[in-house]
C-alpha positions in Angstrom: 195.8 143.4 -26.7 193.4 140.3 -26.9 193.4 137.7 -24.1 193.4 135.2 -26.7 194.4 136.6 -30.1 193.7 133.1 -31.9 190.1 133.6 -31.0 189.4 135.6 -34.3 191.7 133.3 -36.3 190.3 130.9 -39.0 190.5 127.3 -37.8 192.8 124.9 -39.7 191.3 122.2 -42.3 192.9 118.8 -42.8 193.6 119.5 -46.3 196.9 117.7 -46.3 196.9 116.5 -50.0 197.4 120.4 -51.3 199.2 121.5 -48.1 196.6 123.8 -47.0 196.7 122.8 -43.5 200.2 123.2 -42.9 200.4 126.6 -44.9 197.5 128.3 -42.6 199.3 126.9 -39.5 202.4 128.3 -40.6 201.0 131.9 -41.8 198.7 131.9 -38.6 201.7 131.4 -36.3 203.6 134.0 -38.2 200.4 136.9 -37.8 200.4 136.0 -33.9 204.4 136.4 -33.7 203.7 139.6 -35.4 201.1 140.7 -32.5 203.4 139.5 -30.1 206.5 141.0 -30.6 204.6 144.6 -31.5 203.1 144.1 -28.0 206.3 143.7 -26.3 207.8 146.5 -28.4 210.9 143.8 -29.6 211.8 145.5 -32.9 214.5 143.0 -33.8 211.8 140.2 -33.4 209.3 142.4 -35.7 211.9 142.8 -38.3 213.1 139.4 -38.3 209.4 138.5 -39.5 209.8 140.2 -42.6 211.7 138.7 -45.8 214.5 140.8 -46.7 212.8 141.9 -50.1 209.5 142.6 -47.9 207.4 145.9 -48.5 205.5 147.5 -46.0 202.7 150.2 -46.5 202.1 151.3 -43.0 199.0 152.8 -41.8 200.6 155.4 -39.7 202.8 157.2 -42.2 202.5 158.1 -45.9 205.4 156.5 -47.4 206.3 152.9 -48.3 209.2 151.0 -46.5 211.1 149.1 -49.4 214.0 147.6 -47.3 215.1 146.9 -43.4 216.4 149.9 -42.8 213.0 151.8 -43.6 211.1 149.1 -41.9 213.2 149.8 -38.7 212.7 153.1 -38.9 209.0 153.1 -39.1 208.6 150.5 -36.3 211.1 152.6 -34.0 208.5 155.6 -34.7 205.3 153.4 -33.9 207.0 151.5 -30.9 208.0 154.9 -29.3 204.2 155.6 -28.7 203.3 154.8 -25.0 200.9 152.1 -24.0 201.0 150.5 -27.7 199.0 147.6 -28.1 197.2 145.9 -31.3 193.9 143.8 -30.9 193.3 141.7 -34.0 189.4 142.0 -34.5 188.9 140.1 -37.9 190.7 137.6 -39.9 190.1 135.9 -43.2 193.1 133.6 -44.2 193.7 131.5 -47.4 196.1 129.3 -48.6 198.3 130.2 -52.3 198.3 128.4 -55.2 201.4 126.7 -53.7 201.6 125.3 -50.4 204.3 128.2 -50.0 202.3 131.0 -50.1 199.2 132.6 -47.8 197.4 135.6 -47.3 195.9 137.2 -44.4 193.2 140.2 -44.5 191.3 141.5 -41.8 190.7 144.2 -39.5 192.6 145.3 -36.5 192.8 148.0 -33.6 196.0 150.1 -32.6 195.6 151.8 -29.1 198.5 154.1 -27.3 198.5 157.5 -25.9 199.3 160.9 -27.6 199.5 163.9 -25.5 197.9 162.2 -22.6 195.0 161.1 -24.4 194.2 157.7 -25.5 194.4 157.2 -29.3 192.2 154.6 -30.9 193.0 153.8 -34.5 191.3 150.9 -36.3 192.8 149.8 -39.4 192.6 146.9 -42.2 195.1 144.8 -43.1 196.6 142.5 -45.9 199.7 140.4 -45.4 201.1 138.0 -47.7 203.1 135.3 -46.3 205.9 133.1 -48.1 207.5 130.2 -46.6 211.3 130.8 -47.6 213.9 127.8 -46.8 211.6 126.4 -44.3 210.5 129.6 -42.6 207.3 131.7 -42.7 208.1 135.2 -43.6 206.0 138.3 -44.4 206.7 139.1 -48.3 204.4 142.3 -48.3 202.3 143.8 -45.6 199.7 146.9 -46.0 197.9 148.5 -43.6 195.4 151.7 -43.7 193.5 153.7 -41.3 189.6 153.2 -41.6 188.0 156.3 -43.3 
């Protein structure tokens, strides 16, 4: 994992008229909490970052997770990999048309051990964030391995 995962995140702009500043700050903080929860293998913290109706299209399996139980099953399997880390490589963020939505796209690299060998999986991602009841949550998350 990066020493400072914020190093690859875009910086805020002071656009208070449209709420862009707080929108990007909230979604940026959420992305960093996701990286942290994955790194500490805290499945409950990970699941709490997703809205109840969030869709997850994960990089490490071929089916879509449409509810909390399916997301839990996916993360249980992913987090069981010894030495699992996720490093942010590049991130582009944009505010939505309202002050309550944002997206983040970029690249990250998963690393873990499999059968005694280091496995490194570079992947792309797209997160859609939504502020619901004053809390920023992941509304959808797509990730896919590089080809």
